[in-house]
C-alpha positions as CSV (number, residue, x, y, z in Angstrom):
1,X,117.6,89.2,134.3
2,X,119.2,90.6,137.6
3,X,116.4,89.2,139.7
4,X,117.6,85.7,138.8
5,X,121.1,86.3,140.2
6,X,121.8,84.9,143.6
7,X,124.9,86.1,145.5
8,X,126.5,84.4,148.4
9,X,128.7,86.6,150.6
10,X,131.1,84.9,153.0
11,X,132.1,87.7,155.3
12,X,132.3,87.9,159.1
13,X,132.0,91.7,159.4
14,X,128.2,92.3,159.8
15,X,128.6,96.0,158.8
16,X,130.2,95.1,155.5
17,X,127.6,92.4,154.9
18,X,124.8,95.0,155.5
19,X,126.5,97.5,153.2
20,X,127.1,95.1,150.4
21,X,123.6,93.6,150.7
22,X,122.1,97.1,150.4
23,X,124.1,97.8,147.3
24,X,123.3,94.5,145.6
25,X,119.6,94.5,146.6
26,X,119.2,98.0,145.1
27,X,120.3,96.4,141.8
28,X,117.8,93.5,142.2
29,X,120.3,90.8,143.3
30,X,119.3,88.3,145.9
31,X,122.0,88.2,148.7
32,X,122.6,85.5,151.3
33,X,125.3,86.2,153.9
34,X,127.4,83.6,155.7
35,X,129.4,84.8,158.8
36,X,131.9,82.0,158.8
37,X,133.8,79.7,156.4
38,X,132.0,76.6,157.4
39,X,128.6,78.2,157.0
40,X,129.7,79.6,153.6
41,X,130.7,76.1,152.4
42,X,127.4,74.7,153.5
43,X,125.4,77.4,151.8
44,X,127.4,77.2,148.6
45,X,126.5,73.5,148.4
46,X,122.8,74.0,149.2
47,X,122.1,77.3,147.4
48,X,124.3,76.9,144.3
49,X,124.7,80.7,144.0
50,X,125.6,82.5,140.7
51,X,128.5,84.3,142.3
52,X,130.4,84.1,145.6
53,X,132.0,87.1,147.4
54,X,134.7,85.7,149.7
55,X,136.6,87.4,152.5
56,X,140.0,85.9,153.4
57,X,140.0,86.8,157.1
58,X,137.3,84.5,158.4
59,X,137.0,83.5,162.1
60,X,137.0,79.7,161.8
61,X,138.7,78.7,158.4
62,X,141.2,80.8,156.5
63,X,139.6,82.2,153.3
64,X,142.3,80.4,151.2
65,X,141.1,77.0,152.5
66,X,137.5,77.9,151.8
67,X,138.5,78.9,148.2
68,X,140.4,75.6,147.9
69,X,137.4,73.5,149.0
70,X,135.0,75.4,146.8
71,X,137.2,74.8,143.7
72,X,137.2,71.1,144.3
73,X,133.6,70.7,143.2
74,X,132.3,73.9,141.5
75,X,133.0,76.5,138.9
76,X,130.9,79.3,140.4
77,X,132.6,82.7,139.9
78,X,134.4,83.6,143.2
79,X,135.4,87.2,143.8
80,X,137.7,87.7,146.8
81,X,136.9,90.8,148.7
82,X,139.6,91.4,151.2
83,X,141.5,94.1,153.2
84,X,144.8,92.2,152.4
85,X,146.7,94.4,149.9
86,X,149.9,92.5,149.4
87,X,150.7,91.3,145.9
88,X,151.4,87.8,147.2
89,X,147.9,87.6,148.7
90,X,146.3,88.5,145.3
91,X,148.5,86.2,143.4
92,X,147.8,83.3,145.7
93,X,144.0,83.8,145.6
94,X,144.0,84.1,141.8
95,X,146.2,81.1,141.3
96,X,144.0,79.1,143.6
97,X,141.0,79.7,141.4
98,X,139.5,83.1,142.4
99,X,138.0,84.9,139.4
100,X,138.8,88.3,140.7
101,X,140.2,90.2,143.7
102,X,138.7,93.4,145.1
103,X,140.6,95.3,147.8
104,X,138.7,96.9,150.7
105,X,137.6,99.7,150.7
106,X,135.9,99.6,147.3
107,X,133.4,101.7,145.5
108,X,129.9,100.6,144.7
109,X,130.6,100.9,140.9
110,X,133.8,98.8,141.2
111,X,132.1,96.0,143.0
112,X,129.1,95.9,140.6
113,X,131.5,96.0,137.6
114,X,133.5,93.1,138.9
115,X,130.4,91.0,139.5
116,X,129.0,91.7,136.0
117,X,132.4,90.8,134.5
118,X,132.5,87.4,136.3
119,X,128.9,86.6,135.4
120,X,129.4,87.5,131.7
121,X,132.4,85.2,131.6
122,X,130.6,82.4,133.3
123,X,127.5,82.7,131.1
124,X,129.3,83.5,127.9
125,X,128.1,81.8,124.7
126,X,130.9,79.6,123.3
127,X,129.4,79.9,119.8
128,X,130.3,82.8,117.5
129,X,132.4,84.4,120.3
130,X,133.7,87.9,119.6
131,X,135.9,90.3,121.5
132,X,135.5,93.9,120.6
133,X,136.9,97.0,122.4
134,X,137.7,100.4,120.8
135,X,139.3,99.5,117.5
136,X,140.4,95.9,118.3
137,X,138.2,93.0,117.3
138,X,138.9,89.2,117.8
139,X,136.7,86.6,116.1
140,X,137.5,83.4,117.9
141,X,135.6,81.2,115.6
142,X,137.4,82.6,112.5
143,X,140.7,83.0,114.3
144,X,140.8,86.6,113.0
145,X,142.2,89.7,114.7
146,X,141.6,93.1,113.2
147,X,142.7,96.6,114.4
148,X,140.9,99.5,112.8
149,X,139.5,97.0,110.2
150,X,143.1,95.9,109.3
151,X,144.1,92.3,109.9
152,X,146.8,91.8,112.5
153,X,149.2,88.9,112.0
154,X,150.5,87.2,115.2
155,X,152.7,84.2,115.8
156,X,151.0,81.2,117.3
157,X,152.2,82.0,120.8
158,X,151.3,85.6,120.4
159,X,147.8,84.6,119.2
160,X,147.4,82.2,122.2
161,X,148.4,84.8,124.6
162,X,146.1,87.5,123.3
163,X,143.1,85.3,122.9
164,X,143.6,83.8,126.4
165,X,143.5,87.3,127.9
166,X,140.5,88.3,125.7
167,X,138.5,85.2,126.8
168,X,139.0,86.4,130.4
169,X,138.6,90.1,129.6
170,X,138.2,92.4,132.6
171,X,139.9,89.8,134.9
172,X,143.5,89.6,136.1
173,X,145.4,86.5,135.0
174,X,148.6,85.8,137.0
175,X,151.9,85.3,135.2
176,X,151.9,81.7,136.4
177,X,148.4,80.9,135.2
178,X,149.2,82.4,131.7
179,X,152.4,80.5,131.4
180,X,150.9,77.2,132.5
181,X,148.0,77.6,130.0
182,X,150.4,78.4,127.0
183,X,153.6,76.5,127.8
184,X,152.3,73.8,130.1
185,X,152.4,73.3,133.9
186,X,156.1,72.5,134.1
187,X,157.3,75.7,132.6
188,X,160.0,77.5,134.6
189,X,158.6,80.3,136.8
190,X,161.0,82.8,135.1
191,X,158.5,84.9,133.2
192,X,160.9,86.5,130.7
193,X,159.5,84.5,127.8
194,X,156.1,85.8,128.7
195,X,157.3,89.4,128.9
196,X,159.0,89.1,125.5
197,X,155.9,87.8,123.8
198,X,153.7,90.3,125.5
199,X,156.0,93.1,124.3
200,X,155.6,91.8,120.7
201,X,151.8,91.7,121.0
202,X,151.7,95.2,122.3
203,X,153.8,96.5,119.5
204,X,151.3,95.0,117.1
205,X,148.0,96.1,118.7
206,X,148.8,99.2,120.8
207,X,149.3,102.7,119.4
208,X,151.7,103.4,122.2
209,X,152.9,100.2,123.9
210,X,154.2,102.3,126.9
211,X,150.6,103.5,127.5
212,X,148.5,100.5,126.5
213,X,144.8,100.7,125.8
214,X,144.0,97.0,125.6
215,X,146.4,94.9,127.8
216,X,147.3,96.3,131.2
217,X,150.0,95.2,133.5
218,X,149.1,94.5,137.1
219,X,152.6,94.9,138.6
220,X,153.8,91.9,140.3
221,X,150.7,89.9,139.6
222,X,150.0,89.5,135.8
223,X,148.0,91.0,133.0
224,X,144.4,92.2,132.5
225,X,142.7,92.8,129.2
226,X,140.2,95.7,128.6
227,X,136.6,94.6,129.1
228,X,134.7,93.2,126.1
229,X,132.4,95.9,124.9
230,X,130.7,93.4,122.5
231,X,129.5,91.3,125.5
232,X,128.3,94.4,127.3
233,X,126.0,95.2,124.4
234,X,124.4,91.7,124.2
């Protein structure tokens, strides 16, 4: 299946382009590199790649603007690969529609894992969807959550919160995006209501809420759910 995957890398550093191309080609991915934002936008429209790796520090157009323009017309998974490490940069990119954010320098394994996660989510089968990791299982069709084969009872908001994270397992969702999805786009930016509901969810699904196994906090950014082992085995 990998030889059918086309990756577009929008990155002006030729050394990084060469390095990433070597990594991905070794795993049978087809890679096309664009050295500027305008070239990247043109290639994205003509090639329709399966996933886009986007640097923010481009020579002609800021990476945020490229991300904004891409999201106007497509839903291709976009992974920002940037040297910018500030939480505000990560939050901005994710809120603008990036599927993930990888900070340079990165390991080969990390990059490959992030790409696989984005592709699985994009290609996921909406029928008979199941999330399973360790002892937690969520059957979306049956609206059933079990932990160690025991049914877990959540409030409506808690259920929406957990299933939203599970549907995007392996990816960081910002506080703002979660709150907008559950309470609507006009919800106050104060995330206290989100924190309270997340604490309730953790008490019900985590053996030790202070050391979670399923839902992890990305400090200052949002939450990320453990990857879906069921999808990994498909």
